[in-house]
N, CA, C and O of each residue as an XYZ file, in Angstrom:
440
protein
N      -4.963      8.559      5.972
C      -6.112      8.058      5.266
C      -7.112      9.184      5.022
O      -7.825      9.185      4.019
N      -7.156     10.137      5.944
C      -8.078     11.265      5.769
C      -7.748     12.045      4.504
O      -8.650     12.395      3.742
N      -6.481     12.318      4.272
C      -6.055     13.057      3.078
C      -6.398     12.267      1.822
O      -6.873     12.836      0.839
N      -6.164     10.987      1.850
C      -6.505     10.125      0.718
C      -7.995     10.217      0.408
O      -8.385     10.317     -0.755
N      -8.813     10.186      1.428
C     -10.259     10.213      1.235
C     -10.792     11.593      0.849
O     -11.867     11.695      0.258
N     -10.067     12.633      1.171
C     -10.500     13.982      0.771
C     -10.249     14.252     -0.703
O     -10.865     15.143     -1.288
N      -9.363     13.498     -1.297
C      -9.050     13.649     -2.717
C     -10.154     12.977     -3.531
O     -10.343     11.764     -3.443
N     -10.871     13.752     -4.309
C     -12.007     13.234     -5.084
C     -11.601     12.570     -6.397
O     -12.447     11.983     -7.072
N     -10.327     12.651     -6.769
C      -9.857     12.024     -8.001
C      -9.746     10.512     -7.824
O      -9.594     10.011     -6.710
N      -9.826      9.796     -8.949
C      -9.554      8.367     -8.913
C      -8.071      8.185     -8.573
O      -7.221      8.944     -9.038
N      -7.777      7.176     -7.760
C      -6.401      6.988     -7.294
C      -6.140      5.529     -6.976
O      -7.059      4.717     -6.869
N      -4.862      5.221     -6.828
C      -4.427      3.899     -6.397
C      -3.512      4.062     -5.190
O      -2.863      5.094     -5.023
N      -3.469      3.031     -4.354
C      -2.701      3.081     -3.119
C      -1.712      1.926     -3.072
O      -2.071      0.775     -3.321
N      -0.463      2.247     -2.749
C       0.555      1.241     -2.444
C       0.812      1.332     -0.953
O       1.214      2.381     -0.450
N       0.582      0.239     -0.244
C       0.781      0.206      1.203
C       1.862     -0.822      1.492
O       1.661     -2.018      1.281
N       3.020     -0.353      1.980
C       4.162     -1.228      2.247
C       4.340     -1.346      3.759
O       4.582     -0.357      4.451
N       4.215     -2.569      4.250
C       4.278     -2.815      5.691
C       5.333     -3.866      6.000
O       5.261     -5.001      5.528
N       6.313     -3.468      6.803
C       7.336     -4.387      7.300
C       7.147     -4.597      8.791
O       6.518     -3.788      9.473
N       7.697     -5.685      9.280
C       7.700     -5.943     10.725
C       9.115     -6.252     11.199
O       9.327     -7.126     12.040
N      10.066     -5.527     10.651
C      11.458     -5.698     11.075
C      11.621     -5.212     12.508
O      10.727     -4.565     13.053
N      12.748     -5.520     13.112
C      12.992     -5.170     14.504
C      12.753     -3.676     14.763
O      12.125     -3.315     15.759
N      13.240     -2.823     13.888
C      13.080     -1.375     14.073
C      11.617     -0.920     13.948
O      11.237      0.107     14.511
N      10.804     -1.679     13.217
C       9.387     -1.346     13.062
C       8.575     -1.791     14.271
O       7.561     -1.188     14.622
N       9.045     -2.849     14.888
C       8.269     -3.545     15.908
C       7.590     -4.732     15.251
O       7.040     -4.619     14.156
N       7.630     -5.839     15.910
C       7.069     -7.077     15.341
C       5.543     -7.088     15.368
O       4.911     -7.770     14.561
N       4.964     -6.347     16.277
C       3.507     -6.338     16.432
C       2.877     -5.361     15.443
O       3.059     -4.149     15.555
N       2.138     -5.894     14.477
C       1.459     -5.033     13.499
C      -0.054     -5.011     13.730
O      -0.825     -4.707     12.820
N      -0.462     -5.331     14.939
C      -1.899     -5.350     15.233
C      -2.536     -3.972     15.067
O      -3.758     -3.872     14.963
N      -1.738     -2.919     15.041
C      -2.266     -1.567     14.859
C      -2.945     -1.393     13.500
O      -3.716     -0.450     13.322
N      -2.679     -2.274     12.546
C      -3.335     -2.139     11.240
C      -4.846     -2.301     11.360
O      -5.595     -1.850     10.493
N      -5.294     -2.949     12.441
C      -6.734     -3.124     12.660
C      -7.375     -1.843     13.182
O      -8.600     -1.745     13.249
N      -6.557     -0.862     13.552
C      -7.075      0.439     13.998
C      -7.264      1.415     12.847
O      -7.847      2.484     13.030
N      -6.781      1.063     11.672
C      -6.908      1.936     10.502
C      -8.314      1.779      9.927
O      -8.809      0.663      9.767
N      -8.946      2.901      9.622
C     -10.293      2.864      9.060
C     -10.213      2.768      7.534
O      -9.966      3.761      6.849
N     -10.422      1.574      7.026
C     -10.450      1.344      5.583
C     -11.879      1.262      5.052
O     -12.091      0.901      3.894
N     -12.849      1.591      5.884
C     -14.246      1.422      5.501
C     -14.704      2.390      4.418
O     -15.593      2.053      3.636
N     -14.134      3.558      4.352
C     -14.541      4.546      3.349
C     -13.359      4.949      2.486
O     -12.751      5.995      2.716
N     -13.039      4.154      1.525
C     -11.956      4.486      0.603
C     -12.575      5.122     -0.637
O     -13.021      4.428     -1.551
N     -12.596      6.432     -0.653
C     -13.238      7.176     -1.733
C     -12.403      7.176     -3.001
O     -11.256      7.623     -3.001
N     -12.976      6.678     -4.069
C     -12.388      6.715     -5.404
C     -11.027      6.006     -5.491
O     -10.175      6.397     -6.289
N     -10.825      4.967     -4.673
C      -9.595      4.181     -4.729
C      -9.852      3.001     -5.667
O     -10.621      2.093     -5.351
N      -9.199      3.034     -6.810
C      -9.441      2.042     -7.858
C      -8.740      0.713     -7.588
O      -9.209     -0.342     -8.015
N      -7.607      0.772     -6.873
C      -6.812     -0.440     -6.650
C      -5.881     -0.197     -5.483
O      -5.394      0.915     -5.280
N      -5.636     -1.259     -4.712
C      -4.674     -1.195     -3.615
C      -3.671     -2.320     -3.795
O      -4.039     -3.481     -3.972
N      -2.397     -1.956     -3.747
C      -1.312     -2.937     -3.790
C      -0.646     -2.929     -2.426
O      -0.336     -1.871     -1.878
N      -0.428     -4.125     -1.882
C       0.277     -4.239     -0.612
C       1.617     -4.925     -0.851
O       1.757     -5.752     -1.752
N       2.591     -4.568     -0.031
C       3.919     -5.150     -0.165
C       4.604     -5.140      1.190
O       4.044     -4.680      2.185
N       5.819     -5.654      1.212
C       6.592     -5.712      2.439
C       6.505     -7.082      3.083
O       5.870     -7.993      2.553
N       7.148     -7.217      4.230
C       7.163     -8.506      4.924
C       5.784     -8.902      5.416
O       5.539    -10.080      5.677
N       4.882     -7.948      5.546
C       3.509     -8.238      5.988
C       2.488     -7.869      4.914
O       1.388     -7.412      5.225
N       2.853     -8.069      3.661
C       1.963     -7.737      2.542
C       0.625     -8.450      2.645
O      -0.422     -7.847      2.411
N       0.655     -9.714      2.989
C      -0.587    -10.486      3.048
C      -1.452    -10.083      4.240
O      -2.679    -10.079      4.144
N      -0.821     -9.747      5.353
C      -1.585     -9.275      6.516
C      -2.337     -7.991      6.171
O      -3.500     -7.825      6.537
N      -1.662     -7.091      5.466
C      -2.306     -5.842      5.087
C      -3.428     -6.097      4.085
O      -4.484     -5.470      4.168
N      -3.213     -7.000      3.151
C      -4.253     -7.323      2.174
C      -5.488     -7.897      2.870
O      -6.615     -7.543      2.523
N      -5.283     -8.772      3.841
C      -6.407     -9.341      4.589
C      -7.130     -8.249      5.369
O      -8.360     -8.223      5.419
N      -6.359     -7.348      5.976
C      -6.992     -6.267      6.736
C      -7.889     -5.423      5.834
O      -9.007     -5.080      6.217
N      -7.412     -5.094      4.657
C      -8.196     -4.271      3.722
C      -9.421     -5.060      3.239
O     -10.510     -4.503      3.107
N      -9.236     -6.341      2.981
C     -10.357     -7.192      2.547
C     -11.457     -7.225      3.601
O     -12.638     -7.179      3.258
N     -11.088     -7.304      4.878
C     -12.093     -7.381      5.942
C     -12.873     -6.074      6.105
O     -13.901     -6.045      6.782
N     -12.391     -5.007      5.492
C     -13.119     -3.730      5.512
C     -14.083     -3.648      4.334
O     -14.619     -2.584      4.023
N     -14.294     -4.799      3.682
C     -15.222     -4.911      2.551
C     -14.766     -4.178      1.300
O     -15.584     -3.823      0.451
N     -13.473     -3.951      1.185
C     -12.946     -3.424     -0.059
C     -12.950     -4.594     -1.047
O     -12.622     -5.716     -0.662
N     -13.312     -4.357     -2.306
C     -13.413     -5.470     -3.271
C     -12.103     -6.251     -3.407
O     -11.053     -5.682     -3.709
N     -12.186     -7.541     -3.183
C     -10.998     -8.395     -3.201
C     -10.305     -8.393     -4.558
O      -9.086     -8.551     -4.628
N     -11.062     -8.217     -5.631
C     -10.463     -8.221     -6.965
C      -9.678     -6.949     -7.257
O      -9.049     -6.836     -8.309
N      -9.710     -5.985     -6.329
C      -8.950     -4.750     -6.490
C      -7.772     -4.677     -5.523
O      -7.133     -3.632     -5.394
N      -7.487     -5.786     -4.847
C      -6.366     -5.873     -3.908
C      -5.316     -6.807     -4.507
O      -5.627     -7.934     -4.893
N      -4.077     -6.333     -4.581
C      -2.968     -7.152     -5.087
C      -1.857     -7.147     -4.049
O      -1.413     -6.085     -3.614
N      -1.414     -8.319     -3.655
C      -0.331     -8.443     -2.675
C       0.932     -8.952     -3.364
O       0.929     -9.995     -4.018
N       2.001     -8.194     -3.201
C       3.312     -8.563     -3.749
C       4.347     -8.406     -2.633
O       4.792     -7.287     -2.376
N       4.738     -9.482     -1.969
C       5.761     -9.359     -0.929
C       7.062     -8.755     -1.467
O       7.771     -8.064     -0.735
N       7.377     -9.010     -2.733
C       8.573     -8.452     -3.348
C       8.303     -6.991     -3.709
O       7.430     -6.699     -4.527
N       9.046     -6.087     -3.103
C       8.816     -4.657     -3.287
C       9.019     -4.205     -4.727
O       8.252     -3.379     -5.222
N      10.025     -4.722     -5.403
C      10.268     -4.338     -6.795
C       9.064     -4.698     -7.657
O       8.619     -3.895     -8.479
N       8.545     -5.890     -7.471
C       7.377     -6.323     -8.234
C       6.160     -5.449     -7.911
O       5.391     -5.096     -8.804
N       5.995     -5.108     -6.647
C       4.868     -4.255     -6.242
C       4.938     -2.888     -6.915
O       3.941     -2.400     -7.447
N       6.111     -2.276     -6.889
C       6.281     -0.948     -7.491
C       6.073     -1.023     -9.001
O       5.426     -0.153     -9.584
N       6.610     -2.046     -9.624
C       6.435     -2.214    -11.074
C       4.955     -2.338    -11.423
O       4.479     -1.685    -12.351
N       4.235     -3.165    -10.691
C       2.809     -3.343    -10.953
C       2.023     -2.061    -10.654
O       1.072     -1.726    -11.361
N       2.425     -1.367     -9.622
C       1.752     -0.127     -9.214
C       1.799      0.923    -10.318
O       0.819      1.629    -10.557
N       2.935      1.018    -10.983
C       3.106      2.055    -12.005
C       2.748      1.584    -13.417
O       3.132      2.228    -14.393
N       2.032      0.493    -13.537
C       1.566      0.051    -14.857
C       0.364      0.859    -15.342
O      -0.020      0.770    -16.509
N      -0.219      1.635    -14.456
C      -1.357      2.483    -14.837
C      -0.965      3.941    -14.651
O       0.031      4.255    -14.000
N      -1.757      4.814    -15.228
C      -1.463      6.254    -15.117
C      -2.376      6.956    -14.108
O      -2.427      8.185    -14.069
N      -3.082      6.193    -13.308
C      -3.966      6.758    -12.289
C      -3.130      7.434    -11.205
O      -2.000      7.019    -10.946
N      -3.671      8.464    -10.575
C      -2.990      9.162     -9.476
C      -2.572      8.149     -8.412
O      -3.305      7.202     -8.126
N      -1.390      8.354     -7.828
C      -0.805      7.395     -6.882
C      -0.655      7.986     -5.485
O      -0.347      9.165     -5.310
N      -0.882      7.128     -4.504
C      -0.578      7.420     -3.107
C       0.230      6.254     -2.568
O      -0.053      5.098     -2.880
N       1.244      6.560     -1.750
C       2.093      5.523     -1.168
C       2.150      5.731      0.336
O       2.392      6.838      0.818
N       1.926      4.654      1.064
C       2.086      4.655      2.514
C       3.068      3.541      2.844
O       2.861      2.390      2.459
N       4.139      3.883      3.556
C       5.151      2.887      3.926
C       5.563      3.123      5.375
O       5.745      4.264      5.798
N       5.708      2.039      6.129
C       6.140      2.221      7.505
C       7.662      2.379      7.574
O       8.335      2.406      6.543
N       8.185      2.482      8.764
C       9.552      2.922      9.034
C      10.628      2.304      8.135
O      11.256      3.023      7.358
N      10.852      1.001      8.223
C      11.937      0.403      7.434
C      11.555      0.216      5.972
O      12.410     -0.115      5.150
N      10.308      0.418      5.641
C       9.864      0.294      4.247
C      10.016      1.606      3.479
O      10.037      1.605      2.248
N      10.119      2.706      4.188
C      10.086      4.025      3.540
C      11.216      4.242      2.532
O      10.944      4.529      1.366
N      12.451      4.115      2.945
C      13.573      4.391      2.033
C      13.672      3.376      0.886
O      13.908      3.776     -0.254
N      13.498      2.078      1.154
C      13.518      1.140      0.026
C      12.395      1.413     -0.983
O      12.607      1.297     -2.190
N      11.229      1.767     -0.503
C      10.108      2.076     -1.396
C      10.430      3.311     -2.221
O      10.221      3.326     -3.435
N      10.927      4.323     -1.575
C      11.306      5.562     -2.276
C      12.353      5.264     -3.342
O      12.246      5.750     -4.468
N      13.360      4.473     -2.999
C      14.420      4.133     -3.950
C      13.889      3.394     -5.155
O      14.273      3.691     -6.286
N      13.008      2.431     -4.927
C      12.449      1.660     -6.053
C      11.606      2.540     -6.969
O      11.654      2.400     -8.191
N      10.838      3.445     -6.375
C      10.014      4.351     -7.176
C      10.887      5.290     -8.007
O      10.648      5.466     -9.201
N      11.893      5.888     -7.381
C      12.788      6.793     -8.097
C      13.538      6.083     -9.205
O      13.707      6.642    -10.288
N      13.988      4.875     -8.961
C      14.692      4.109     -9.999
C      13.755      3.798    -11.161
O      14.150      3.917    -12.321
N      12.540      3.410    -10.870
C      11.568      3.106    -11.918
C      11.256      4.355    -12.736
O      11.144      4.285    -13.960
N      11.118      5.482    -12.074
C      10.803      6.735    -12.769
C      11.975      7.188    -13.633
O      11.766      7.802    -14.678
N      13.209      6.892    -13.211
C      14.404      7.290    -13.951
C      14.580      6.450    -15.212
O      15.000      6.955    -16.253
N      14.249      5.145    -15.106
C      14.449      4.223    -16.243
C      13.493      4.424    -17.352
O      13.556      3.716    -18.357
């Protein structure tokens, strides 16, 4: 998050959070993330098995609710994420990383 906030350009964030066995079922650590100062973040899309939990966490940090989009379906999230030409940042946890990467690469190839 520090790197994201150091970037002064306008940007969007895709945050993919799963709670599969390999990730660990407990995602309470999302409450330890400081979302209070999101500099120049125009929109946040959440996805994964815990897309709504992440969206609620970001909302409780007073990020504008109209700039948060939750898509549990990863393909839909990636498609919506790349509908704009704003600079992109992606954060994905363990089991979300490779599927997210694959969807992004496929979208960029098509």
